C-alpha positions, 0 to 999 in steps of 0.5 A: 137492889137488896132490901133495906134492913136496919140494925135492931138499935137503928129500928128502935130509934126510927120507930121512936122518932115515928112515934114522936112525930105523930105526937108532935105534929099530928097530936095523936099517939101511935103504938110500936107495932103500927109505927113498925108497920109504917116503917116497913111500908116506907122501907119497902115502898118508898126507900128505893127512891131515897136509895136511888137519889143517894146513888145519884148524889154519890155518882155526881160527887165521884164525877166531880172528883174525877174532873178535879183529878183530870184537871190536876193531871192536865196541869202536870203536863209539860207545856212544850210537849202539849203544843206539839 
């Protein structure tokens, strides 16, 4: 898996959310650099778990779509030819 990277604007938005979380939920302030370090930690150490779950969800969605397509194709078959 390649490392998780964020665009500059995305990174700034995430860091801002981390800072807001600390104020709102922990009644504590955190600076930009500590928030960036926390983001790096989550990206490097925990991000793969979220990434893999996303892949599993995508794979399950794809399997459901393929099942639907197979059902549709089966519905197109001629009845007499199927009975033979």
